[in-house]
Every structure is written in structure tokens, then in C-alpha cells.
N, C-alpha and C positions, 0 to 999 in steps of 0.2 A: 717812933713809930708804931701805931697800932697794927693789930693783925689785919684791921680792914684794909690798911693801906699796902699790904704785902701781897705778892701774888703766889698763891700755892702751885706748884709746878704739876701737882698731880692733875691727870687728865682723867676724867669719868667717860664712861660711855653714855650715849643717849638714854639707854634703858635705867641707868642709876640717877638721872636726874629727874626730879619732881616737875611735872607740868606746871605747877605755881611758879616755879623759878624760872622755866622757860617763858611764860607770860610777863614776868617782870624783865627778863632781858629784853623781849620784844618792846617793851616800854622804854627801855634804856636806849636800844638800838634806834628807835625814832625819835630820840631826844626830848622825850617826856619826864625824864629824870637823868640825874647825872651819875657817874660811876660810883661816887661813894654811897649815894642813896640806894643804889641798886644792889651793893654789897650789903649796906646795912639793913635793906627791908629783906634780902633773901635770907639773912642769917637769924632773923627772928620769925620767919616764916614758917620753916620746916627744919627738923633736926638735919644737920649736916649742909643747911642751905648755903652756908658761906663758902665751902669747898666746892659745891654744885655750881654757885655763880662765878668763882673764880676760874673753873674749868671751861666755862663757856666764852671766856674772854679768848681772842683769836691768837693762834700761834701761826704766823705766816710762814715761818722757815719751814715749817713741817708739811707746809701746804703747797709747795712747789711741786710741778709735776713736769714741767718742760724746763730744761737748764737755760739760763742766759747763754750758753756758749753752744746750745744745739746747733749741729751743721746744716739742720734743714730750714734753718730761718736766720733772719737777720732783723736785730732790734735796733731801734735809734730813738731819742728824742727829737721832735720837730716843733717848730714854732710857725704859726700862720695868723693872718689876720682875721679878726672876728668884730666885724662893724656892729654896733648895737649892743655889744656885750657888756659885761661888767668891766672890761678895761680898753677893749678894742683889739686885743691879741690873747691869742690862745696856745697852749703847749699840749703835747699829746704823746704817747707812745705808739711810734709806728712800728709794725713788726711785717717783713716781707718774706715770703718763701724763698726758698732757693731757686734760682733761675731768673731769666730774664722778663717774664711776664710778658703781657698784661695779666692781671689776676682779678678775679672777682673780689670785691671787697666787703668787710664788715665793720661797722662800728661797735664798740663795746662800751657800753654806758655804765659806769659805776654806781654804788649804791650812794648813800647820803654822806659820806666822809671823804670823798676824793679818790684820787687813783691810788688805791692801796696795792701791795703785792699781790693779792689774789686776783684783782682784776687785771693786772699786768699779765699774771701767768694765764689766763684766759685768752688774751690776745695772742699769746704764743701758741696756745693749743688750736686755735684756729688757723695760724700760719701754717703750723707743720701740717694741716689739713688741705692746704693750698689757697688760702685766702689773704690777702693783704688787709691786716686789721690794724685799726685805729683805736686805741683808747685815750679819749681826751680827759684830761684833768681840770675839772670844773673849777678847782682851788688855784689854778695858775696865776689868776688876777689878784690873787692874795699872798703870792709867794709857793704855791703848789701843795701838793699833799706833806702834812708836817713831820711824818713819820710815826703817828700813832692815830688811832681812830677816834679818840675822845677829841682831840683838838680839831681833828678834821671835820668831826659833826659840828663844833661850834662854829668853826670857819664857813662852812657852808651854809648853815641855818643863818647866817649874818650877811650872806649875799642877796642881793636883788635877784628874786627867783624867776621872774620875768627874763630879766638878762641873762640868768644862767642857763635857762633853757635856749634862748638867742646863741648863746656858746656853743651849745650841744648842736643846733641846727646848723650853725657854721662849720661846725667840725665835720658833719655829715657831707655839707657841700666841698669842703675841701678834699675830704676822701674821694668823693665821685669823680673829682677834677684831677687827681692825682695822676701822674705820667705812668703809674705802674697800674692804674686801675683800669678794669673792663668797665664796661657800660651798664654793670648789674651790680647792684649793691643791697646789702641787708643791715640789719641793726639786731642787736641783743641787749639786754640790760637787765638788772638785778634791783629789787626794791624800789628806792628812787629811780634807778636806771631802768627799770622795768616799765614804770608809769611814764618816763620819759621815751621808752621805746615806743609806746603806744602814740604818745604826741607827735613824735617824728613821722610816724605812719599816716597821721593825718596832715602834718604839715608840709611833707614832701612829695605826697600823692603820688602819681606815675614814676617819680625818679626812685622811689624805693620799692624794690621787687619782693622782701620777705622781712618779716619782724617776728621775733622770737622773746617775747618778755617773760620773764619771771617775776612772780609773784608783785605784778604792778596795777596800778589803778587803770581803768579804761581811758580813752581818749575823749574828750569833751564830746557831748551829744552833737554839737552844732560841726565838729570836725569829721565825724564819722562818715559822712557820704563822700568826703575825699580821699578816703583811704583806697588805695589800689594793691597794695601790698597783702600777699599771703600772709596769713598769722597763724603761729602756733605758741599758745598761751600755757605757761605752767604756773600751777598753785600748790599750796601746801595745804593738808588737811586741817592741822591745827592752827590755821591763819583765817581765823574767821572774818574779820574785818575786809581783807582784800579779796579772799576767795568767793565771798558773798556777793561780790559785784560782778563775778563772770556771767550768771545767766542773763542779766541785764544787757551785758555787752554783747554777749551771743545774740541776742534776740536782735540788737540793734545792727550787729554786722550781717544778719540775714536778710535784712532788708536791702543791702547793697549788692550782693551776689558775690561778695569776696571770699575766696577759699579761707576758711578759719577752723580750727580746732582748738578746743581747750581741754586739759587734762589737770585732774587732783589728785595727787598721789597720797595713797593711804598712809598713816602713820608718821608723817612729816611735817616740820614745824617750818616757820618763815625762815628763809636762808638756808633751805636744805642743800642747795648745790654748792655752798661755800664750805669747802673742805678744810678750813682753818680752824673749826670749832666744833663740838659734839652736836651741834645741830645738823650737821652734814649727814645725809641719809644716803649712804653709797649706792645701794640699788636703784633708788629713784633718781639719784643725780646722774648716774650713768644713762638710764633710760631717758631722761629729759634732754640729756645732750645729745644721745643717739638720732631723737626726733628731730632737735635743732639742727644736727649736720644734715639729715635727710632733707629737710625743709630747704637748707642752703643749697645743697646739690640739686634738688628739683628745680630750682628757680633761679640760680645764679650762674650756674655752671654751663 
């Protein structure tokens, strides 16, 4: 096995990683190159590039913030119908706060690789704040998150994307109708999930009270008039493709009268909220999360 295939466990800090390697990682994360190509290109781009690239690969065990056994919440996997989706059935990670409920609810939408441990942890973070959280696994129709992001990205890319969005829409409807759910629901999501959060805001209309997309593309222009949810959007400074979309989205939302804010976090990379890699920017991630919780408290509680 060559050194390209081995994972160096050395973790570098964000300041030690060249921006060119971050840019390559962004290409890799969005499925525009495979893992081997990412590592190879990083190795020849800058001295020490291989170590930088390897350090960016996620380490989920280090990223857990809420234990599976935390007494403030209870987590379980649930299955539910999803008519018109990729298989007609969905599976998700449902986390309920301690107590009898009902609780305000929040859907948590994963990135472009299925329901990985980071997204499950986000659901637990919401539950200990008092929200009934559901994190659907878009890969459920093909066996679920496979245990690693590379295979997860391939599986998700090969799904029917329209049906995948239908699976997320059906997940939101399942959550809203859940016996433990109050009549107020929000949604948050990351990367692909951020874009899907904006899609759901249009698709759900008045059934959604709040949306907090992280580095997501806007809702389609035709769907924007249907948005009734208050929106707080989060973007990274060094994520030009997505961050540059905010001014147009902001302008379109201004015409609807919907309460909305967008924040660009200085010095951050795409994925800055994900604490499993050095792209994580602690101060910005905490601030974005605080703003998200303020939004949910204002609109859902």
C-alpha cells in the first residue's frame, strides 16, 4: 500500500493548512474528484500537501459533543412511509428531550453523504435544548449511511435527486405529525442539507416556521413567494460559489416580507460548523449555532 492510501493521524490546525488544499478538499467533498485524486493533487500542490489533505479527512469519534447515553434525551431509529421517494420508505434518527412533550420540532438535513455521526450529534444537540429532532437518512433506500463518507457520497450522487428531495419533504411531514411534536417546526441543514433547507422552506410554506441553512444554495426563484418561515442563513467567507448567492436570495426575500438574515463568517471555510475536521472554526460555529437557537426559540417555543 502506498503512502497515498494510508491515513496520517496527525491533525493540523486550520492555520497550518494551505488554502489551495482547502479548495481541493471542497472539490472532493462535492464529488468532483475521488479521495485518491484529492490526496494525489494535494501532495503535488504544496510542500506538505499530503499531510494537510489527510488531516482534513473527518474524525467523527473526536467530534461527539452529546453522548448517546445523555440523560437529557432519548435517541432511536424510526422508519416511516415516503410515497414518491426513492423506495417508498424512509429511516431517520429521532431524538426526543426528556419529559412527556409535546415539543417543538426541528428537522436536521445531512450533507451530500448521508446520515453520518456528525449530523446525528447535531440532532442530539437540539434535543438537549428541548426540541424533538429528526435527522433523516437519504441513503435509507440503498441500505443507509455506509459507515464512511466516500461511499456515502457515491451512493447519494447515484440516487434520483428529485425523489431524494421528496424523501426529505416526507420526513418533515412525518415529524410535524408525530405524536410528540407540537404544531411548530423548524429545519436546519448543512451543504446539500442547507440547499434542501431552503427548498423545504418553499415546499412547506406556512407549515414551516423557521429555517437555518448552513452554506446552502437558495430556493428556486419560483418557490420563494411560498416561503413563510423566518430564515437565518450562514455562509463561509472562503466559499465563493455559495456565499455569492446570498445577495440575490436576500433581495428576492425582501420582496416577500419574510423575516430573514444572512451572515458571512470571516476567515471560515465551507463546512466550518462541522467539528470533525480542521475546517471547523470554533468561534464562528458557536456563534452560528447560537443564532440558530435564538431563531428557533423565537419562532418555535
